[in-house]
mmCIF file of the N, C-alpha and C atoms, coordinates in Angstrom:
data_MODEL
# 
_entry.id   MODEL 
# 
loop_
_atom_site.group_PDB 
_atom_site.id 
_atom_site.type_symbol 
_atom_site.label_atom_id 
_atom_site.label_alt_id 
_atom_site.label_comp_id 
_atom_site.label_asym_id 
_atom_site.label_entity_id 
_atom_site.label_seq_id 
_atom_site.pdbx_PDB_ins_code 
_atom_site.Cartn_x 
_atom_site.Cartn_y 
_atom_site.Cartn_z 
_atom_site.occupancy 
_atom_site.B_iso_or_equiv 
_atom_site.pdbx_formal_charge 
_atom_site.auth_seq_id 
_atom_site.auth_comp_id 
_atom_site.auth_asym_id 
_atom_site.auth_atom_id 
_atom_site.pdbx_PDB_model_num 
ATOM 1   N N  . MET A 1 1  ? 0.822   -1.180  0.000   1.00 0.00 ? 1  MET A N  1 
ATOM 2   C CA . MET A 1 1  ? 0.000   0.000   0.000   1.00 0.00 ? 1  MET A CA 1 
ATOM 3   C C  . MET A 1 1  ? 0.872   1.253   0.000   1.00 0.00 ? 1  MET A C  1 
ATOM 4   N N  . TYR A 1 2  ? 1.898   1.251   0.845   1.00 0.00 ? 2  TYR A N  1 
ATOM 5   C CA . TYR A 1 2  ? 2.781   2.409   0.942   1.00 0.00 ? 2  TYR A CA 1 
ATOM 6   C C  . TYR A 1 2  ? 3.495   2.681   -0.379  1.00 0.00 ? 2  TYR A C  1 
ATOM 7   N N  . LEU A 1 3  ? 4.036   1.647   -1.006  1.00 0.00 ? 3  LEU A N  1 
ATOM 8   C CA . LEU A 1 3  ? 4.782   1.848   -2.243  1.00 0.00 ? 3  LEU A CA 1 
ATOM 9   C C  . LEU A 1 3  ? 3.886   2.354   -3.370  1.00 0.00 ? 3  LEU A C  1 
ATOM 10  N N  . GLY A 1 4  ? 2.681   1.860   -3.435  1.00 0.00 ? 4  GLY A N  1 
ATOM 11  C CA . GLY A 1 4  ? 1.741   2.362   -4.435  1.00 0.00 ? 4  GLY A CA 1 
ATOM 12  C C  . GLY A 1 4  ? 1.407   3.820   -4.202  1.00 0.00 ? 4  GLY A C  1 
ATOM 13  N N  . ALA A 1 5  ? 1.190   4.187   -2.947  1.00 0.00 ? 5  ALA A N  1 
ATOM 14  C CA . ALA A 1 5  ? 0.903   5.586   -2.619  1.00 0.00 ? 5  ALA A CA 1 
ATOM 15  C C  . ALA A 1 5  ? 2.114   6.470   -2.893  1.00 0.00 ? 5  ALA A C  1 
ATOM 16  N N  . LEU A 1 6  ? 3.294   5.966   -2.584  1.00 0.00 ? 6  LEU A N  1 
ATOM 17  C CA . LEU A 1 6  ? 4.512   6.731   -2.843  1.00 0.00 ? 6  LEU A CA 1 
ATOM 18  C C  . LEU A 1 6  ? 4.700   6.950   -4.341  1.00 0.00 ? 6  LEU A C  1 
ATOM 19  N N  . ARG A 1 7  ? 4.408   5.938   -5.121  1.00 0.00 ? 7  ARG A N  1 
ATOM 20  C CA . ARG A 1 7  ? 4.515   6.053   -6.574  1.00 0.00 ? 7  ARG A CA 1 
ATOM 21  C C  . ARG A 1 7  ? 3.584   7.147   -7.099  1.00 0.00 ? 7  ARG A C  1 
ATOM 22  N N  . LEU A 1 8  ? 2.393   7.242   -6.540  1.00 0.00 ? 8  LEU A N  1 
ATOM 23  C CA . LEU A 1 8  ? 1.430   8.233   -7.011  1.00 0.00 ? 8  LEU A CA 1 
ATOM 24  C C  . LEU A 1 8  ? 1.697   9.630   -6.451  1.00 0.00 ? 8  LEU A C  1 
ATOM 25  N N  . THR A 1 9  ? 1.981   9.717   -5.163  1.00 0.00 ? 9  THR A N  1 
ATOM 26  C CA . THR A 1 9  ? 2.133   11.037  -4.535  1.00 0.00 ? 9  THR A CA 1 
ATOM 27  C C  . THR A 1 9  ? 3.541   11.606  -4.653  1.00 0.00 ? 9  THR A C  1 
ATOM 28  N N  . ARG A 1 10 ? 4.531   10.714  -4.768  1.00 0.00 ? 10 ARG A N  1 
ATOM 29  C CA . ARG A 1 10 ? 5.948   11.095  -4.834  1.00 0.00 ? 10 ARG A CA 1 
ATOM 30  C C  . ARG A 1 10 ? 6.398   11.873  -3.595  1.00 0.00 ? 10 ARG A C  1 
ATOM 31  N N  . ASN A 1 11 ? 5.766   11.537  -2.472  1.00 0.00 ? 11 ASN A N  1 
ATOM 32  C CA . ASN A 1 11 ? 6.091   12.205  -1.221  1.00 0.00 ? 11 ASN A CA 1 
ATOM 33  C C  . ASN A 1 11 ? 5.936   11.184  -0.095  1.00 0.00 ? 11 ASN A C  1 
ATOM 34  N N  . PRO A 1 12 ? 7.039   10.874  0.632   1.00 0.00 ? 12 PRO A N  1 
ATOM 35  C CA . PRO A 1 12 ? 6.958   9.851   1.689   1.00 0.00 ? 12 PRO A CA 1 
ATOM 36  C C  . PRO A 1 12 ? 5.939   10.166  2.784   1.00 0.00 ? 12 PRO A C  1 
ATOM 37  N N  . ALA A 1 13 ? 5.839   11.415  3.180   1.00 0.00 ? 13 ALA A N  1 
ATOM 38  C CA . ALA A 1 13 ? 4.882   11.764  4.233   1.00 0.00 ? 13 ALA A CA 1 
ATOM 39  C C  . ALA A 1 13 ? 3.449   11.584  3.748   1.00 0.00 ? 13 ALA A C  1 
ATOM 40  N N  . ASP A 1 14 ? 3.178   12.007  2.519   1.00 0.00 ? 14 ASP A N  1 
ATOM 41  C CA . ASP A 1 14 ? 1.841   11.815  1.963   1.00 0.00 ? 14 ASP A CA 1 
ATOM 42  C C  . ASP A 1 14 ? 1.523   10.338  1.809   1.00 0.00 ? 14 ASP A C  1 
ATOM 43  N N  . ALA A 1 15 ? 2.503   9.554   1.385   1.00 0.00 ? 15 ALA A N  1 
ATOM 44  C CA . ALA A 1 15 ? 2.294   8.115   1.213   1.00 0.00 ? 15 ALA A CA 1 
ATOM 45  C C  . ALA A 1 15 ? 1.964   7.453   2.548   1.00 0.00 ? 15 ALA A C  1 
ATOM 46  N N  . GLU A 1 16 ? 2.625   7.879   3.606   1.00 0.00 ? 16 GLU A N  1 
ATOM 47  C CA . GLU A 1 16 ? 2.334   7.345   4.943   1.00 0.00 ? 16 GLU A CA 1 
ATOM 48  C C  . GLU A 1 16 ? 0.922   7.729   5.371   1.00 0.00 ? 16 GLU A C  1 
ATOM 49  N N  . ASP A 1 17 ? 0.531   8.977   5.116   1.00 0.00 ? 17 ASP A N  1 
ATOM 50  C CA . ASP A 1 17 ? -0.828  9.414   5.438   1.00 0.00 ? 17 ASP A CA 1 
ATOM 51  C C  . ASP A 1 17 ? -1.865  8.616   4.656   1.00 0.00 ? 17 ASP A C  1 
ATOM 52  N N  . VAL A 1 18 ? -1.582  8.388   3.380   1.00 0.00 ? 18 VAL A N  1 
ATOM 53  C CA . VAL A 1 18 ? -2.490  7.607   2.544   1.00 0.00 ? 18 VAL A CA 1 
ATOM 54  C C  . VAL A 1 18 ? -2.626  6.200   3.100   1.00 0.00 ? 18 VAL A C  1 
ATOM 55  N N  . ARG A 1 19 ? -1.513  5.594   3.473   1.00 0.00 ? 19 ARG A N  1 
ATOM 56  C CA . ARG A 1 19 ? -1.555  4.224   4.003   1.00 0.00 ? 19 ARG A CA 1 
ATOM 57  C C  . ARG A 1 19 ? -2.417  4.162   5.266   1.00 0.00 ? 19 ARG A C  1 
ATOM 58  N N  . GLN A 1 20 ? -2.232  5.105   6.161   1.00 0.00 ? 20 GLN A N  1 
ATOM 59  C CA . GLN A 1 20 ? -3.020  5.111   7.390   1.00 0.00 ? 20 GLN A CA 1 
ATOM 60  C C  . GLN A 1 20 ? -4.499  5.352   7.104   1.00 0.00 ? 20 GLN A C  1 
ATOM 61  N N  . HIS A 1 21 ? -4.779  6.311   6.230   1.00 0.00 ? 21 HIS A N  1 
ATOM 62  C CA . HIS A 1 21 ? -6.175  6.623   5.893   1.00 0.00 ? 21 HIS A CA 1 
ATOM 63  C C  . HIS A 1 21 ? -6.845  5.417   5.233   1.00 0.00 ? 21 HIS A C  1 
ATOM 64  N N  . ALA A 1 22 ? -6.142  4.792   4.297   1.00 0.00 ? 22 ALA A N  1 
ATOM 65  C CA . ALA A 1 22 ? -6.702  3.637   3.594   1.00 0.00 ? 22 ALA A CA 1 
ATOM 66  C C  . ALA A 1 22 ? -6.926  2.473   4.561   1.00 0.00 ? 22 ALA A C  1 
ATOM 67  N N  . PHE A 1 23 ? -5.993  2.227   5.452   1.00 0.00 ? 23 PHE A N  1 
ATOM 68  C CA . PHE A 1 23 ? -6.136  1.144   6.420   1.00 0.00 ? 23 PHE A CA 1 
ATOM 69  C C  . PHE A 1 23 ? -7.358  1.367   7.308   1.00 0.00 ? 23 PHE A C  1 
ATOM 70  N N  . LEU A 1 24 ? -7.530  2.588   7.787   1.00 0.00 ? 24 LEU A N  1 
ATOM 71  C CA . LEU A 1 24 ? -8.694  2.897   8.618   1.00 0.00 ? 24 LEU A CA 1 
ATOM 72  C C  . LEU A 1 24 ? -9.993  2.710   7.841   1.00 0.00 ? 24 LEU A C  1 
ATOM 73  N N  . LYS A 1 25 ? -9.997  3.140   6.585   1.00 0.00 ? 25 LYS A N  1 
ATOM 74  C CA . LYS A 1 25 ? -11.190 2.992   5.768   1.00 0.00 ? 25 LYS A CA 1 
ATOM 75  C C  . LYS A 1 25 ? -11.509 1.519   5.536   1.00 0.00 ? 25 LYS A C  1 
ATOM 76  N N  . VAL A 1 26 ? -10.492 0.719   5.275   1.00 0.00 ? 26 VAL A N  1 
ATOM 77  C CA . VAL A 1 26 ? -10.699 -0.718  5.083   1.00 0.00 ? 26 VAL A CA 1 
ATOM 78  C C  . VAL A 1 26 ? -11.276 -1.338  6.352   1.00 0.00 ? 26 VAL A C  1 
ATOM 79  N N  . MET A 1 27 ? -10.729 -0.995  7.493   1.00 0.00 ? 27 MET A N  1 
ATOM 80  C CA . MET A 1 27 ? -11.185 -1.585  8.747   1.00 0.00 ? 27 MET A CA 1 
ATOM 81  C C  . MET A 1 27 ? -12.624 -1.171  9.075   1.00 0.00 ? 27 MET A C  1 
ATOM 82  N N  . THR A 1 28 ? -12.982 0.067   8.792   1.00 0.00 ? 28 THR A N  1 
ATOM 83  C CA . THR A 1 28 ? -14.325 0.529   9.131   1.00 0.00 ? 28 THR A CA 1 
ATOM 84  C C  . THR A 1 28 ? -15.372 0.086   8.120   1.00 0.00 ? 28 THR A C  1 
ATOM 85  N N  . ARG A 1 29 ? -14.937 -0.306  6.925   1.00 0.00 ? 29 ARG A N  1 
ATOM 86  C CA . ARG A 1 29 ? -15.894 -0.689  5.885   1.00 0.00 ? 29 ARG A CA 1 
ATOM 87  C C  . ARG A 1 29 ? -15.738 -2.141  5.430   1.00 0.00 ? 29 ARG A C  1 
ATOM 88  N N  . LEU A 1 30 ? -15.100 -2.943  6.230   1.00 0.00 ? 30 LEU A N  1 
ATOM 89  C CA . LEU A 1 30 ? -14.868 -4.332  5.861   1.00 0.00 ? 30 LEU A CA 1 
ATOM 90  C C  . LEU A 1 30 ? -16.172 -5.088  5.605   1.00 0.00 ? 30 LEU A C  1 
ATOM 91  N N  . GLU A 1 31 ? -17.228 -4.728  6.326   1.00 0.00 ? 31 GLU A N  1 
ATOM 92  C CA . GLU A 1 31 ? -18.513 -5.409  6.116   1.00 0.00 ? 31 GLU A CA 1 
ATOM 93  C C  . GLU A 1 31 ? -19.087 -5.125  4.729   1.00 0.00 ? 31 GLU A C  1 
ATOM 94  N N  . GLN A 1 32 ? -18.613 -4.077  4.066   1.00 0.00 ? 32 GLN A N  1 
ATOM 95  C CA . GLN A 1 32 ? -19.094 -3.755  2.724   1.00 0.00 ? 32 GLN A CA 1 
ATOM 96  C C  . GLN A 1 32 ? -18.408 -4.592  1.646   1.00 0.00 ? 32 GLN A C  1 
ATOM 97  N N  . PHE A 1 33 ? -17.301 -5.231  1.997   1.00 0.00 ? 33 PHE A N  1 
ATOM 98  C CA . PHE A 1 33 ? -16.584 -6.048  1.024   1.00 0.00 ? 33 PHE A CA 1 
ATOM 99  C C  . PHE A 1 33 ? -17.365 -7.325  0.761   1.00 0.00 ? 33 PHE A C  1 
ATOM 100 N N  . SER A 1 34 ? -17.625 -7.573  -0.505  1.00 0.00 ? 34 SER A N  1 
ATOM 101 C CA . SER A 1 34 ? -18.413 -8.760  -0.841  1.00 0.00 ? 34 SER A CA 1 
ATOM 102 C C  . SER A 1 34 ? -17.705 -9.647  -1.867  1.00 0.00 ? 34 SER A C  1 
ATOM 103 N N  . GLY A 1 35 ? -16.435 -9.404  -2.106  1.00 0.00 ? 35 GLY A N  1 
ATOM 104 C CA . GLY A 1 35 ? -15.693 -10.177 -3.091  1.00 0.00 ? 35 GLY A CA 1 
ATOM 105 C C  . GLY A 1 35 ? -15.388 -11.580 -2.618  1.00 0.00 ? 35 GLY A C  1 
ATOM 106 N N  . MET A 1 36 ? -14.908 -12.368 -3.545  1.00 0.00 ? 36 MET A N  1 
ATOM 107 C CA . MET A 1 36 ? -14.550 -13.750 -3.244  1.00 0.00 ? 36 MET A CA 1 
ATOM 108 C C  . MET A 1 36 ? -13.139 -14.014 -3.758  1.00 0.00 ? 36 MET A C  1 
ATOM 109 N N  . ARG A 1 37 ? -12.491 -14.966 -3.178  1.00 0.00 ? 37 ARG A N  1 
ATOM 110 C CA . ARG A 1 37 ? -11.147 -15.325 -3.604  1.00 0.00 ? 37 ARG A CA 1 
ATOM 111 C C  . ARG A 1 37 ? -11.213 -16.638 -4.375  1.00 0.00 ? 37 ARG A C  1 
ATOM 112 N N  . ASP A 1 38 ? -10.538 -16.671 -5.489  1.00 0.00 ? 38 ASP A N  1 
ATOM 113 C CA . ASP A 1 38 ? -10.389 -17.926 -6.213  1.00 0.00 ? 38 ASP A CA 1 
ATOM 114 C C  . ASP A 1 38 ? -8.910  -18.113 -6.512  1.00 0.00 ? 38 ASP A C  1 
ATOM 115 N N  . GLU A 1 39 ? -8.576  -19.130 -7.267  1.00 0.00 ? 39 GLU A N  1 
ATOM 116 C CA . GLU A 1 39 ? -7.162  -19.446 -7.497  1.00 0.00 ? 39 GLU A CA 1 
ATOM 117 C C  . GLU A 1 39 ? -6.449  -18.434 -8.376  1.00 0.00 ? 39 GLU A C  1 
ATOM 118 N N  . ASN A 1 40 ? -7.180  -17.648 -9.147  1.00 0.00 ? 40 ASN A N  1 
ATOM 119 C CA . ASN A 1 40 ? -6.549  -16.735 -10.099 1.00 0.00 ? 40 ASN A CA 1 
ATOM 120 C C  . ASN A 1 40 ? -6.467  -15.289 -9.623  1.00 0.00 ? 40 ASN A C  1 
ATOM 121 N N  . ARG A 1 41 ? -7.257  -14.923 -8.650  1.00 0.00 ? 41 ARG A N  1 
ATOM 122 C CA . ARG A 1 41 ? -7.254  -13.519 -8.224  1.00 0.00 ? 41 ARG A CA 1 
ATOM 123 C C  . ARG A 1 41 ? -7.666  -13.394 -6.764  1.00 0.00 ? 41 ARG A C  1 
ATOM 124 N N  . ASP A 1 42 ? -7.366  -12.264 -6.215  1.00 0.00 ? 42 ASP A N  1 
ATOM 125 C CA . ASP A 1 42 ? -7.711  -11.972 -4.830  1.00 0.00 ? 42 ASP A CA 1 
ATOM 126 C C  . ASP A 1 42 ? -8.474  -10.651 -4.815  1.00 0.00 ? 42 ASP A C  1 
ATOM 127 N N  . ASP A 1 43 ? -9.781  -10.719 -4.693  1.00 0.00 ? 43 ASP A N  1 
ATOM 128 C CA . ASP A 1 43 ? -10.612 -9.518  -4.717  1.00 0.00 ? 43 ASP A CA 1 
ATOM 129 C C  . ASP A 1 43 ? -10.320 -8.585  -3.548  1.00 0.00 ? 43 ASP A C  1 
ATOM 130 N N  . LEU A 1 44 ? -9.971  -9.136  -2.382  1.00 0.00 ? 44 LEU A N  1 
ATOM 131 C CA . LEU A 1 44 ? -9.665  -8.292  -1.233  1.00 0.00 ? 44 LEU A CA 1 
ATOM 132 C C  . LEU A 1 44 ? -8.449  -7.416  -1.527  1.00 0.00 ? 44 LEU A C  1 
ATOM 133 N N  . HIS A 1 45 ? -7.435  -7.981  -2.117  1.00 0.00 ? 45 HIS A N  1 
ATOM 134 C CA . HIS A 1 45 ? -6.240  -7.214  -2.465  1.00 0.00 ? 45 HIS A CA 1 
ATOM 135 C C  . HIS A 1 45 ? -6.592  -6.096  -3.442  1.00 0.00 ? 45 HIS A C  1 
ATOM 136 N N  . ALA A 1 46 ? -7.398  -6.403  -4.443  1.00 0.00 ? 46 ALA A N  1 
ATOM 137 C CA . ALA A 1 46 ? -7.807  -5.389  -5.421  1.00 0.00 ? 46 ALA A CA 1 
ATOM 138 C C  . ALA A 1 46 ? -8.641  -4.299  -4.752  1.00 0.00 ? 46 ALA A C  1 
ATOM 139 N N  . TRP A 1 47 ? -9.515  -4.679  -3.842  1.00 0.00 ? 47 TRP A N  1 
ATOM 140 C CA . TRP A 1 47 ? -10.370 -3.724  -3.146  1.00 0.00 ? 47 TRP A CA 1 
ATOM 141 C C  . TRP A 1 47 ? -9.536  -2.772  -2.284  1.00 0.00 ? 47 TRP A C  1 
ATOM 142 N N  . VAL A 1 48 ? -8.604  -3.322  -1.522  1.00 0.00 ? 48 VAL A N  1 
ATOM 143 C CA . VAL A 1 48 ? -7.732  -2.508  -0.673  1.00 0.00 ? 48 VAL A CA 1 
ATOM 144 C C  . VAL A 1 48 ? -6.845  -1.610  -1.529  1.00 0.00 ? 48 VAL A C  1 
ATOM 145 N N  . SER A 1 49 ? -6.317  -2.141  -2.613  1.00 0.00 ? 49 SER A N  1 
ATOM 146 C CA . SER A 1 49 ? -5.470  -1.344  -3.508  1.00 0.00 ? 49 SER A CA 1 
ATOM 147 C C  . SER A 1 49 ? -6.241  -0.178  -4.107  1.00 0.00 ? 49 SER A C  1 
ATOM 148 N N  . ARG A 1 50 ? -7.491  -0.415  -4.461  1.00 0.00 ? 50 ARG A N  1 
ATOM 149 C CA . ARG A 1 50 ? -8.317  0.653   -5.038  1.00 0.00 ? 50 ARG A CA 1 
ATOM 150 C C  . ARG A 1 50 ? -8.591  1.737   -4.005  1.00 0.00 ? 50 ARG A C  1 
ATOM 151 N N  . ILE A 1 51 ? -8.834  1.353   -2.775  1.00 0.00 ? 51 ILE A N  1 
ATOM 152 C CA . ILE A 1 51 ? -9.053  2.336   -1.707  1.00 0.00 ? 51 ILE A CA 1 
ATOM 153 C C  . ILE A 1 51 ? -7.801  3.190   -1.528  1.00 0.00 ? 51 ILE A C  1 
ATOM 154 N N  . ALA A 1 52 ? -6.632  2.557   -1.518  1.00 0.00 ? 52 ALA A N  1 
ATOM 155 C CA . ALA A 1 52 ? -5.374  3.294   -1.365  1.00 0.00 ? 52 ALA A CA 1 
ATOM 156 C C  . ALA A 1 52 ? -5.123  4.207   -2.571  1.00 0.00 ? 52 ALA A C  1 
ATOM 157 N N  . ALA A 1 53 ? -5.401  3.735   -3.754  1.00 0.00 ? 53 ALA A N  1 
ATOM 158 C CA . ALA A 1 53 ? -5.215  4.563   -4.952  1.00 0.00 ? 53 ALA A CA 1 
ATOM 159 C C  . ALA A 1 53 ? -6.147  5.773   -4.906  1.00 0.00 ? 53 ALA A C  1 
ATOM 160 N N  . ASN A 1 54 ? -7.384  5.564   -4.514  1.00 0.00 ? 54 ASN A N  1 
ATOM 161 C CA . ASN A 1 54 ? -8.326  6.685   -4.405  1.00 0.00 ? 54 ASN A CA 1 
ATOM 162 C C  . ASN A 1 54 ? -7.883  7.684   -3.344  1.00 0.00 ? 54 ASN A C  1 
ATOM 163 N N  . ALA A 1 55 ? -7.351  7.194   -2.227  1.00 0.00 ? 55 ALA A N  1 
ATOM 164 C CA . ALA A 1 55 ? -6.845  8.096   -1.186  1.00 0.00 ? 55 ALA A CA 1 
ATOM 165 C C  . ALA A 1 55 ? -5.656  8.893   -1.705  1.00 0.00 ? 55 ALA A C  1 
ATOM 166 N N  . SER A 1 56 ? -4.805  8.273   -2.506  1.00 0.00 ? 56 SER A N  1 
ATOM 167 C CA . SER A 1 56 ? -3.662  8.975   -3.110  1.00 0.00 ? 56 SER A CA 1 
ATOM 168 C C  . SER A 1 56 ? -4.145  10.067  -4.056  1.00 0.00 ? 56 SER A C  1 
ATOM 169 N N  . ILE A 1 57 ? -5.134  9.746   -4.846  1.00 0.00 ? 57 ILE A N  1 
ATOM 170 C CA . ILE A 1 57 ? -5.697  10.734  -5.774  1.00 0.00 ? 57 ILE A CA 1 
ATOM 171 C C  . ILE A 1 57 ? -6.308  11.894  -5.009  1.00 0.00 ? 57 ILE A C  1 
ATOM 172 N N  . ASP A 1 58 ? -6.965  11.605  -3.888  1.00 0.00 ? 58 ASP A N  1 
ATOM 173 C CA . ASP A 1 58 ? -7.522  12.682  -3.058  1.00 0.00 ? 58 ASP A CA 1 
ATOM 174 C C  . ASP A 1 58 ? -6.433  13.617  -2.559  1.00 0.00 ? 58 ASP A C  1 
ATOM 175 N N  . VAL A 1 59 ? -5.300  13.060  -2.145  1.00 0.00 ? 59 VAL A N  1 
ATOM 176 C CA . VAL A 1 59 ? -4.181  13.882  -1.684  1.00 0.00 ? 59 VAL A CA 1 
ATOM 177 C C  . VAL A 1 59 ? -3.673  14.761  -2.829  1.00 0.00 ? 59 VAL A C  1 
ATOM 178 N N  . LEU A 1 60 ? -3.539  14.190  -4.006  1.00 0.00 ? 60 LEU A N  1 
ATOM 179 C CA . LEU A 1 60 ? -3.072  14.959  -5.162  1.00 0.00 ? 60 LEU A CA 1 
ATOM 180 C C  . LEU A 1 60 ? -4.042  16.082  -5.514  1.00 0.00 ? 60 LEU A C  1 
ATOM 181 N N  . ARG A 1 61 ? -5.330  15.818  -5.430  1.00 0.00 ? 61 ARG A N  1 
ATOM 182 C CA . ARG A 1 61 ? -6.328  16.857  -5.706  1.00 0.00 ? 61 ARG A CA 1 
ATOM 183 C C  . ARG A 1 61 ? -6.247  17.985  -4.688  1.00 0.00 ? 61 ARG A C  1 
ATOM 184 N N  . LYS A 1 62 ? -6.108  17.635  -3.423  1.00 0.00 ? 62 LYS A N  1 
ATOM 185 C CA . LYS A 1 62 ? -6.001  18.657  -2.387  1.00 0.00 ? 62 LYS A CA 1 
ATOM 186 C C  . LYS A 1 62 ? -4.743  19.494  -2.589  1.00 0.00 ? 62 LYS A C  1 
ATOM 187 N N  . ARG A 1 63 ? -3.656  18.828  -2.954  1.00 0.00 ? 63 ARG A N  1 
ATOM 188 C CA . ARG A 1 63 ? -2.404  19.543  -3.207  1.00 0.00 ? 63 ARG A CA 1 
ATOM 189 C C  . ARG A 1 63 ? -2.577  20.491  -4.391  1.00 0.00 ? 63 ARG A C  1 
ATOM 190 N N  . ARG A 1 64 ? -3.212  20.011  -5.456  1.00 0.00 ? 64 ARG A N  1 
ATOM 191 C CA . ARG A 1 64 ? -3.422  20.810  -6.661  1.00 0.00 ? 64 ARG A CA 1 
ATOM 192 C C  . ARG A 1 64 ? -4.319  22.009  -6.373  1.00 0.00 ? 64 ARG A C  1 
ATOM 193 N N  . ASP A 1 65 ? -5.330  21.808  -5.556  1.00 0.00 ? 65 ASP A N  1 
ATOM 194 C CA . ASP A 1 65 ? -6.276  22.873  -5.253  1.00 0.00 ? 65 ASP A CA 1 
ATOM 195 C C  . ASP A 1 65 ? -5.758  23.839  -4.197  1.00 0.00 ? 65 ASP A C  1 
ATOM 196 N N  . GLY A 1 66 ? -4.563  23.601  -3.695  1.00 0.00 ? 66 GLY A N  1 
ATOM 197 C CA . GLY A 1 66 ? -3.973  24.499  -2.717  1.00 0.00 ? 66 GLY A CA 1 
ATOM 198 C C  . GLY A 1 66 ? -4.450  24.280  -1.304  1.00 0.00 ? 66 GLY A C  1 
ATOM 199 N N  . LYS A 1 67 ? -5.104  23.170  -1.040  1.00 0.00 ? 67 LYS A N  1 
ATOM 200 C CA . LYS A 1 67 ? -5.596  22.895  0.307   1.00 0.00 ? 67 LYS A CA 1 
ATOM 201 C C  . LYS A 1 67 ? -4.512  22.308  1.197   1.00 0.00 ? 67 LYS A C  1 
ATOM 202 N N  . LEU A 1 68 ? -3.446  21.798  0.592   1.00 0.00 ? 68 LEU A N  1 
ATOM 203 C CA . LEU A 1 68 ? -2.307  21.282  1.334   1.00 0.00 ? 68 LEU A CA 1 
ATOM 204 C C  . LEU A 1 68 ? -1.110  22.167  1.046   1.00 0.00 ? 68 LEU A C  1 
ATOM 205 N N  . PHE A 1 69 ? -0.269  22.363  2.021   1.00 0.00 ? 69 PHE A N  1 
ATOM 206 C CA . PHE A 1 69 ? 0.944   23.111  1.770   1.00 0.00 ? 69 PHE A CA 1 
ATOM 207 C C  . PHE A 1 69 ? 2.092   22.445  2.500   1.00 0.00 ? 69 PHE A C  1 
ATOM 208 N N  . SER A 1 70 ? 3.268   22.674  1.986   1.00 0.00 ? 70 SER A N  1 
ATOM 209 C CA . SER A 1 70 ? 4.460   22.053  2.546   1.00 0.00 ? 70 SER A CA 1 
ATOM 210 C C  . SER A 1 70 ? 5.120   22.991  3.535   1.00 0.00 ? 70 SER A C  1 
ATOM 211 N N  . LEU A 1 71 ? 5.598   22.432  4.625   1.00 0.00 ? 71 LEU A N  1 
ATOM 212 C CA . LEU A 1 71 ? 6.365   23.234  5.576   1.00 0.00 ? 71 LEU A CA 1 
ATOM 213 C C  . LEU A 1 71 ? 7.795   23.416  5.094   1.00 0.00 ? 71 LEU A C  1 
ATOM 214 N N  . GLU A 1 72 ? 8.197   22.662  4.091   1.00 0.00 ? 72 GLU A N  1 
ATOM 215 C CA . GLU A 1 72 ? 9.553   22.714  3.564   1.00 0.00 ? 72 GLU A CA 1 
ATOM 216 C C  . GLU A 1 72 ? 9.685   23.639  2.361   1.00 0.00 ? 72 GLU A C  1 
ATOM 217 N N  . GLU A 1 73 ? 8.625   23.756  1.570   1.00 0.00 ? 73 GLU A N  1 
ATOM 218 C CA . GLU A 1 73 ? 8.671   24.528  0.333   1.00 0.00 ? 73 GLU A CA 1 
ATOM 219 C C  . GLU A 1 73 ? 8.467   26.015  0.630   1.00 0.00 ? 73 GLU A C  1 
ATOM 220 N N  . PRO A 1 74 ? 9.061   26.895  -0.191  1.00 0.00 ? 74 PRO A N  1 
ATOM 221 C CA . PRO A 1 74 ? 8.829   28.337  -0.026  1.00 0.00 ? 74 PRO A CA 1 
ATOM 222 C C  . PRO A 1 74 ? 7.348   28.669  -0.174  1.00 0.00 ? 74 PRO A C  1 
ATOM 223 N N  . THR A 1 75 ? 6.894   29.666  0.550   1.00 0.00 ? 75 THR A N  1 
ATOM 224 C CA . THR A 1 75 ? 5.485   30.038  0.517   1.00 0.00 ? 75 THR A CA 1 
ATOM 225 C C  . THR A 1 75 ? 5.180   31.031  -0.591  1.00 0.00 ? 75 THR A C  1 
ATOM 226 N N  . GLY A 1 76 ? 6.190   31.529  -1.281  1.00 0.00 ? 76 GLY A N  1 
ATOM 227 C CA . GLY A 1 76 ? 5.974   32.507  -2.319  1.00 0.00 ? 76 GLY A CA 1 
ATOM 228 C C  . GLY A 1 76 ? 6.200   33.930  -1.822  1.00 0.00 ? 76 GLY A C  1 
ATOM 229 N N  . GLU A 1 77 ? 6.440   34.094  -0.551  1.00 0.00 ? 77 GLU A N  1 
ATOM 230 C CA . GLU A 1 77 ? 6.678   35.399  0.041   1.00 0.00 ? 77 GLU A CA 1 
ATOM 231 C C  . GLU A 1 77 ? 8.157   35.509  0.390   1.00 0.00 ? 77 GLU A C  1 
ATOM 232 N N  . GLY A 1 78 ? 8.927   36.021  -0.525  1.00 0.00 ? 78 GLY A N  1 
ATOM 233 C CA . GLY A 1 78 ? 10.378  36.105  -0.306  1.00 0.00 ? 78 GLY A CA 1 
ATOM 234 C C  . GLY A 1 78 ? 10.995  34.727  -0.385  1.00 0.00 ? 78 GLY A C  1 
ATOM 235 N N  . ASP A 1 79 ? 12.105  34.546  0.321   1.00 0.00 ? 79 ASP A N  1 
ATOM 236 C CA . ASP A 1 79 ? 12.807  33.263  0.322   1.00 0.00 ? 79 ASP A CA 1 
ATOM 237 C C  . ASP A 1 79 ? 12.516  32.444  1.568   1.00 0.00 ? 79 ASP A C  1 
ATOM 238 N N  . GLU A 1 80 ? 11.566  32.880  2.362   1.00 0.00 ? 80 GLU A N  1 
ATOM 239 C CA . GLU A 1 80 ? 11.274  32.174  3.599   1.00 0.00 ? 80 GLU A CA 1 
ATOM 240 C C  . GLU A 1 80 ? 10.368  30.982  3.335   1.00 0.00 ? 80 GLU A C  1 
ATOM 241 N N  . ASN A 1 81 ? 10.379  30.070  4.264   1.00 0.00 ? 81 ASN A N  1 
ATOM 242 C CA . ASN A 1 81 ? 9.396   28.981  4.228   1.00 0.00 ? 81 ASN A CA 1 
ATOM 243 C C  . ASN A 1 81 ? 8.771   28.882  5.602   1.00 0.00 ? 81 ASN A C  1 
ATOM 244 N N  . ALA A 1 82 ? 7.789   28.047  5.756   1.00 0.00 ? 82 ALA A N  1 
ATOM 245 C CA . ALA A 1 82 ? 7.035   27.975  7.009   1.00 0.00 ? 82 ALA A CA 1 
ATOM 246 C C  . ALA A 1 82 ? 7.894   27.463  8.166   1.00 0.00 ? 82 ALA A C  1 
ATOM 247 N N  . ARG A 1 83 ? 9.011   26.823  7.873   1.00 0.00 ? 83 ARG A N  1 
ATOM 248 C CA . ARG A 1 83 ? 9.858   26.281  8.930   1.00 0.00 ? 83 ARG A CA 1 
ATOM 249 C C  . ARG A 1 83 ? 10.746  27.348  9.546   1.00 0.00 ? 83 ARG A C  1 
ATOM 250 N N  . ASP A 1 84 ? 11.047  28.429  8.836   1.00 0.00 ? 84 ASP A N  1 
ATOM 251 C CA . ASP A 1 84 ? 11.971  29.465  9.343   1.00 0.00 ? 84 ASP A CA 1 
ATOM 252 C C  . ASP A 1 84 ? 11.353  30.321  10.397  1.00 0.00 ? 84 ASP A C  1 
# 
């Protein structure tokens, strides 16, 4: 889950947040899972992966819309950043 989120977000902190958010969502909605496992595929794995991918996309949308900001990146006001 973490590596998939890292691949999409390209940010270790965001990937960790995605993993935690996806895990919580899986645990709280496990009763909604109705897939079955057979010898060729694992529906649970696909379901969990889709939840993590959607959480990653949500992070990217928030970042794009300016709802997330980095404490490391410059804020656009001079050369300062939020950490200074």
